[in-house]
C-alpha positions in Angstrom: -145.4 -45.3 106.0 -147.8 -48.4 106.1 -150.8 -49.0 103.9 -153.3 -47.5 106.3 -151.6 -44.4 107.7 -149.3 -41.6 106.6 -146.9 -39.9 109.0 -147.1 -36.1 108.4 -143.5 -35.0 108.7 -144.3 -31.3 108.5 -146.7 -30.6 111.3 -148.7 -27.6 112.4 -150.3 -26.3 115.6 -154.0 -26.6 115.5 -156.0 -24.0 117.6 -159.2 -26.1 117.7 -160.7 -29.3 116.2 -162.1 -29.2 112.7 -165.8 -28.2 112.6 -166.4 -30.9 110.0 -164.5 -33.7 108.3 -161.9 -32.9 105.7 -163.0 -34.1 102.3 -159.7 -35.2 100.6 -161.5 -36.4 97.5 -162.6 -32.8 96.7 -159.6 -30.7 97.7 -159.8 -27.1 96.9 -157.5 -24.2 97.3 -159.1 -22.7 100.4 -156.3 -20.5 101.5 -153.3 -19.9 99.2 -151.3 -18.5 102.1 -152.1 -21.0 104.8 -148.5 -21.0 105.9 -149.2 -17.5 107.3 -151.4 -19.1 109.8 -149.3 -22.2 110.5 -145.7 -21.1 110.1 -143.8 -23.5 112.4 -143.6 -27.3 112.9 -144.4 -28.1 116.5 -145.3 -31.8 116.6 -145.9 -34.9 114.5 -149.3 -36.4 113.8 -150.7 -39.2 111.7 -153.7 -39.4 109.4 -155.6 -42.7 109.1 -156.6 -43.3 105.5 -158.5 -46.4 104.4 -156.9 -48.2 101.5 -159.6 -47.2 99.0 -159.3 -43.5 99.8 -155.5 -43.6 100.2 -155.0 -44.8 96.6 -157.2 -42.0 95.2 -155.4 -39.4 97.4 -152.0 -40.6 96.1 -153.2 -39.9 92.6 -154.3 -36.3 93.6 -151.0 -35.8 95.3 -149.0 -36.8 92.2 -151.1 -34.5 90.1 -150.2 -31.7 92.6 -146.5 -32.7 92.4 -146.4 -33.6 96.1 -145.8 -36.7 98.2 -148.8 -38.2 100.1 -147.8 -36.7 103.5 -147.1 -33.2 102.2 -150.4 -33.3 100.2 -152.5 -34.4 103.1 -150.8 -31.8 105.3 -151.5 -29.1 102.7 -155.2 -29.9 102.3 -155.7 -30.3 106.1 -154.1 -27.0 106.9 -156.0 -25.3 104.2 -159.2 -26.5 105.7 -158.2 -25.5 109.2 -157.1 -22.1 108.0 -160.6 -21.6 106.6 -162.2 -22.7 109.8 -160.2 -20.9 112.5 -158.2 -18.1 110.8 -160.8 -15.5 111.7 -159.3 -12.0 111.4 -159.6 -9.6 114.4 -162.6 -7.3 113.8 -161.8 -3.7 114.7 -164.0 -2.0 117.3 -164.6 0.9 114.9 -164.7 0.9 111.1 -164.5 4.0 108.9 -166.0 5.1 105.6 -164.4 8.0 103.8 -166.8 10.2 101.9 -166.9 13.4 99.9 -169.4 15.9 101.4 -172.4 16.2 99.1 -176.2 16.0 99.2 -176.2 12.2 99.2 -173.7 11.9 102.0 -175.7 14.4 104.2 -179.0 12.7 103.4 -177.5 9.2 104.2 -176.2 10.6 107.6 -179.5 12.2 108.5 -181.5 9.0 107.5 -178.8 6.6 108.9 -178.4 4.8 105.7 -175.5 3.3 103.7 -175.1 3.0 100.0 -174.1 -0.4 98.6 -172.4 -0.1 95.3 -172.2 -2.6 92.4 -168.8 -3.9 91.6 -169.0 -2.3 88.1 -168.7 1.1 89.8 -165.4 0.2 91.6 -162.1 1.9 90.8 -160.4 -1.6 90.5 -161.4 -3.5 87.4 -160.3 -6.8 89.0 -162.5 -6.4 92.1 -165.3 -8.9 92.2 -164.2 -10.1 88.8 -162.4 -13.4 88.9 -162.0 -15.8 86.0 -162.6 -19.6 86.0 -160.0 -22.2 85.3 -161.4 -25.5 84.0 -160.2 -28.6 85.9 -163.5 -30.5 85.8 -165.0 -33.0 83.3 -167.4 -31.8 80.6 -170.5 -33.4 82.2 -169.8 -31.8 85.6 -169.6 -28.4 83.9 -172.8 -29.0 82.0 -174.5 -29.9 85.3 -173.2 -26.7 86.9 -174.4 -24.6 84.0 -177.8 -26.2 84.1 -178.0 -25.4 87.8 -177.1 -21.8 87.3 -179.3 -21.2 84.3 -182.3 -22.9 85.8 -182.0 -20.9 89.0 -181.7 -17.6 87.3 -184.4 -18.1 84.7 -186.8 -19.7 87.2 -186.3 -16.6 89.4 -186.9 -14.2 86.6 -190.1 -16.0 85.4 -191.3 -16.3 88.9 -190.9 -12.6 89.5 -192.8 -11.8 86.3 -195.6 -14.0 87.3 -195.8 -12.4 90.8 -196.1 -9.0 89.1 -198.9 -10.4 87.1 -200.4 -11.7 90.3 -200.2 -15.3 89.1 -199.3 -17.7 92.0 -199.7 -21.2 93.0 -198.5 -24.6 91.8 -199.3 -23.8 88.1 -197.0 -20.7 88.3 -194.2 -22.9 89.8 -194.7 -25.5 87.1 -194.7 -22.9 84.3 -191.5 -21.3 85.7 -189.8 -24.7 85.8 -190.9 -25.5 82.3 -189.6 -22.3 80.8 -186.3 -22.6 82.7 -185.8 -26.2 81.4 -186.5 -25.3 77.9 -184.0 -22.4 78.0 -181.4 -24.6 79.6 -181.7 -27.2 76.8 -181.7 -24.5 74.2 -178.5 -22.9 75.6 -176.7 -26.3 75.8 -177.7 -27.2 72.2 -176.4 -23.8 71.0 -173.1 -24.3 72.8 -172.7 -27.8 71.3 -173.4 -26.5 67.9 -170.9 -23.6 68.1 -168.3 -26.1 69.5 -168.4 -28.1 66.2 -168.3 -24.9 64.1 -164.8 -23.9 65.2 -161.3 -25.3 64.6 -159.9 -27.8 67.1 -161.4 -30.6 69.1 -165.2 -30.1 69.5 -165.2 -31.5 73.1 -162.4 -29.0 74.1 -164.3 -26.2 72.4 -167.5 -27.1 74.2 -165.6 -27.3 77.5 -164.2 -23.8 76.9 -167.5 -22.3 75.9 -169.4 -23.8 78.9 -166.7 -22.6 81.2 -167.1 -19.0 79.9 -170.8 -19.3 80.1 -170.6 -20.5 83.8 -168.3 -17.5 84.4 -170.9 -15.1 83.0 -173.7 -16.7 85.0 -171.7 -16.6 88.2 -171.0 -12.8 87.7 -174.8 -12.3 87.5 -175.3 -14.5 90.5 -172.9 -12.4 92.5 -174.2 -9.1 91.3 -174.7 -7.7 94.8 -174.2 -4.5 96.6 -170.9 -3.9 98.5 -170.3 -1.2 101.2 -166.6 -0.6 101.9 -164.8 0.5 105.1 -161.3 0.7 106.5 -159.9 0.1 110.0 -158.1 3.4 110.0 -159.3 7.0 109.9 -155.9 8.8 109.5 -154.6 7.3 106.2 -153.5 10.1 103.9 -154.0 8.1 100.7 -157.5 7.1 101.7 -158.3 10.7 102.4 -156.9 11.7 99.0 -158.7 8.9 97.1 -162.1 8.7 98.9 -162.3 11.7 101.1 -162.4 14.4 98.4 -158.7 15.2 98.6 -159.0 15.8 102.4 -162.0 18.1 102.0 -164.5 15.5 102.9 -165.2 13.5 106.1 -164.7 10.0 107.5 -167.6 8.3 109.3 -166.9 5.9 112.1 -169.2 3.0 112.8 -169.3 0.2 115.4 -170.9 -3.2 115.2 -172.9 -2.6 118.4 -176.2 -3.6 116.9 -178.7 -6.4 117.3 -178.4 -8.5 115.1 -174.7 -8.1 114.8 -173.7 -7.0 111.3 -171.9 -9.6 109.1 -168.7 -7.7 108.4 -166.2 -9.4 106.0 -162.5 -8.9 105.8 -161.0 -8.3 102.3 -158.4 -10.9 101.3 -155.3 -9.6 99.6 -153.1 -11.4 97.1 -153.4 -15.0 95.9 -154.8 -16.1 92.6 -157.5 -14.3 90.7 -158.7 -17.5 89.1 -161.2 -20.0 90.6 -161.0 -23.7 89.7 -164.2 -25.1 88.3 -163.9 -28.0 90.8 -164.6 -25.5 93.5 -167.8 -24.4 91.7 -168.8 -28.0 91.2 -168.3 -28.8 94.9 -170.2 -25.7 96.0 -173.2 -26.0 93.7 -173.6 -29.8 93.0 -172.2 -31.3 96.3 -173.4 -28.5 98.7 -169.8 -28.3 100.1 -169.9 -25.5 102.6 -166.1 -25.1 102.5 -166.2 -24.7 98.7 -169.1 -22.2 99.0 -167.0 -20.1 101.4 -164.2 -20.0 98.8 -166.5 -19.1 96.0 -168.0 -16.3 98.1 -164.6 -15.1 99.2 -162.9 -15.1 95.8 -165.9 -13.3 94.1 -166.6 -10.7 96.7 -163.6 -10.3 98.9 -160.3 -10.9 97.1 -158.2 -8.0 95.8 -154.6 -7.6 94.6 -151.7 -7.1 97.0 -151.3 -3.5 95.9 -154.5 -2.6 97.8 -153.4 -3.9 101.1 -152.9 -0.4 102.5 -156.6 0.1 102.6 -157.1 -2.6 105.2 -160.6 -3.0 103.9 -163.7 -4.5 105.4 -167.0 -5.0 103.6 -170.7 -5.4 104.1 -172.5 -7.4 101.4 -176.2 -6.7 100.7 -178.7 -5.5 98.2 -177.4 -2.8 95.8 -178.5 0.8 96.5 -179.4 2.8 99.5 -180.1 0.6 102.6 -180.9 1.2 106.2 -177.6 1.0 108.1 -177.0 -2.2 110.1 -174.1 -0.3 111.9 -174.1 2.1 114.8 -172.9 5.6 113.9 -170.2 6.6 116.4 -168.2 9.6 115.2 -167.4 11.8 112.3 -163.9 13.1 111.5 -163.5 16.1 109.2 -160.7 16.2 106.7 -157.6 18.4 106.9 -159.0 20.7 104.3 -162.7 20.4 105.2 -164.3 23.8 105.2 -165.7 25.1 108.5 -169.1 25.6 106.9 -169.3 21.9 106.0 -168.4 21.0 109.6 -171.2 23.4 110.8 -173.8 21.9 108.5 -172.9 18.4 109.4 -173.0 19.0 113.2 -176.3 20.9 113.0 -177.9 18.3 110.7 -177.2 15.5 113.3 -178.1 17.5 116.4 -180.7 15.8 118.5 -179.9 12.2 117.6 -180.8 9.7 120.2 -177.2 8.5 120.3 -174.5 11.1 120.8 -171.9 11.5 118.0 -168.4 12.8 118.6 -166.9 15.1 116.0 -163.2 15.3 115.2 -161.0 17.4 113.0 -157.8 16.1 111.3 -154.6 18.1 111.9 -151.2 17.8 110.3 -148.3 16.9 112.6 -145.5 19.4 112.5 -142.3 18.2 110.8 -143.9 14.9 109.7 -145.9 13.3 106.9 -148.6 12.1 109.3 -152.0 13.1 110.5 -153.7 13.3 113.9 -157.1 14.3 115.1 -158.7 16.3 117.9 -162.2 16.9 119.1 -164.0 19.8 117.4 -164.8 22.7 119.7 -168.6 22.7 119.0 -169.2 25.9 120.9 -166.6 27.8 119.0 -167.9 26.4 115.7 -171.4 27.4 116.7 -170.3 31.0 117.1 -168.9 31.2 113.6 -172.2 30.3 111.8 -174.6 31.4 110.6 -173.4 34.7 109.5 -175.4 37.7 108.4 -173.9 40.0 105.8 -173.8 43.7 106.7 -172.4 46.7 105.0 -170.4 49.4 106.9 -173.5 51.6 106.8 -175.7 48.9 108.3 -173.1 48.3 111.0 -173.1 52.0 111.7 -169.4 52.2 111.4 -168.1 55.7 110.6 -166.1 55.9 107.4 -163.1 58.3 107.2 
C-alpha cells in the first residue's frame, strides 16, 4: 500500500454507483448488518485517499480496531447498503384489527389511526438511547439546536393563536428561545459541579441525557403498523382479537405514492452522538436517515415474525393514503360481524373483496377463501318470532 492509495483486500459487489461521496471523516454505523447485503468477495478495488485525509482515516481505523483497508471497506459498504439495499415492497400490506366502533368508523370513513409510540406493546420501540462519542462543545451545539427549534415552534404557535404575526413575532420567538437555551445550559453546568466526579464528564453526561429527551420529543410522531402477511396465527392472536377480528388489506396504488417504511430488526439500540451531530449540525443526509431509522423503525430480533411495515405521520385519526383492497375475517369472527362489515362498505366506488380464514385439516396453519356474500345476506337480518307468531301447531 503506497501513501496515496489503499488496496481493499475484501471486496464487494456494488449494484450501482454511490449517490453522493462517502464522508470518511464522519463515519457512522449506517447498517450494522451490511454483510447481509454484500456477503461475498468478487473483485479487488482501490480507494484513492489524499495524504491529509489518509492520516486522519488511519486514526479512525485504529480507534475501531481495524486496518486502513478493512476500515475503508466497512464504511464504504455501510454507505452503499444504505443507498441501495431497498427492501422489496409487498403488493398488499395488512392491518390486523379487533372489530369495534372505531374500526368500523375508520373503514367507512377510509381513515387510519396513527398511534404514539408510548401506546406500543414493546417498551423499546421508538425508544433508543444515546451513546456519547462527541466532544462537549459539539453536544452543547446540538442541544442548543434542538432546544431552540422546539421552543421557537411552541412560542410561534402561541403567537399564532393570539393572531400575532410578522417580523416582531419571529424576533420575539427567537429571543425567548435563546434565553431558554442559555438558562438550560447554565443549569446543566451548575448541576455538573454539584456532583461527585469530574465536572466536565458530569456535564457531558447531563447534556447527552437532555439531548436524548429532546430527540424523543422531536420524534413524537404517529405510527401506523402493517404486516406483509394476512395468515399469521400469532398476529391474529395478538392484534386480531384472538382470531375474532379482521385483517384489512391495502395497496400502495395511490397518487401520490405512500411513503411506506420497512422495520429494521436487530442491531444496536443505542445511537452514537456523532450521528446526531452529523445529522443536525452538518446536514448529513446519510446520518439523518440513520437517526430516523433508529428512532422510528428499529426493533429487537424477537419481533421479526411480524414482518412489519410502517407509515409515519401525525398522531391520531388521518385520511388513509392507502387503497383499501380486501378484508379477511378471522377464524373465530362471528357471522354477524361479517354481515355488518360487508353491509357497511356496500356501495363503495372501489370494489372490496371479502375473505374468511379457515383452519387446514391436520396442520397448524391457516388458509382463506372468498366469503359467499349471497349466502351471508340470507342469514341476516333476522326477525324473532314465537311459535304462535309463526303459526306452528304445538303438540
